[in-house]
C-alpha positions as CSV (number, residue, x, y, z in Angstrom):
1,X,-12.2,-18.9,-2.7
2,X,-11.4,-15.2,-1.8
3,X,-8.2,-15.3,-4.1
4,X,-9.4,-16.4,-7.4
5,X,-8.0,-13.6,-9.5
6,X,-4.3,-13.9,-8.1
7,X,-4.7,-18.1,-8.6
8,X,-5.6,-17.9,-12.0
9,X,-3.2,-15.0,-12.9
10,X,-0.3,-17.3,-11.1
11,X,-1.8,-20.3,-13.1
12,X,-1.6,-18.0,-16.7
13,X,2.1,-16.6,-15.6
14,X,3.4,-20.4,-15.5
15,X,1.7,-21.5,-18.4
16,X,4.0,-18.8,-20.4
17,X,7.0,-18.7,-18.1
18,X,10.2,-20.3,-16.4
19,X,9.2,-20.6,-12.8
20,X,7.2,-23.3,-11.1
21,X,4.0,-22.6,-10.3
22,X,4.5,-21.9,-6.3
23,X,6.9,-19.4,-7.3
24,X,4.1,-17.4,-9.4
25,X,1.4,-18.4,-6.9
26,X,3.3,-16.7,-4.1
27,X,4.0,-13.3,-6.3
28,X,0.4,-13.4,-7.2
29,X,-0.8,-13.6,-4.0
30,X,1.7,-10.6,-2.5
31,X,0.9,-8.9,-5.0
32,X,-2.7,-9.0,-4.5
33,X,-2.1,-8.2,-1.1
34,X,0.0,-4.8,-2.3
35,X,3.8,-6.4,-2.1
36,X,5.8,-4.7,-4.9
37,X,8.6,-6.5,-4.5
38,X,9.4,-10.2,-4.0
39,X,12.6,-11.3,-2.3
40,X,14.5,-14.7,-3.9
41,X,17.7,-16.2,-4.0
42,X,16.4,-18.1,-7.1
43,X,18.8,-17.2,-10.1
44,X,15.8,-17.8,-12.8
45,X,13.2,-15.9,-10.7
46,X,15.3,-12.7,-10.4
47,X,14.8,-12.3,-13.9
48,X,11.3,-11.6,-13.5
49,X,10.0,-8.2,-12.8
50,X,9.2,-7.3,-9.2
51,X,11.6,-9.9,-7.8
52,X,15.2,-8.8,-6.6
53,X,18.0,-10.4,-3.8
54,X,17.1,-9.8,-0.4
């Protein structure tokens, strides 16, 4: 798997966080590609560093 590190990081974050696994996976994969910000309307997810309102 090309993005094994990102997937494992998402699983670890999910185990400790309050968001869904899919949310953590999207953020981890985006960060792996160099993104610094994830745009979301999810109020719970907006509390996470790296997420903001579009």
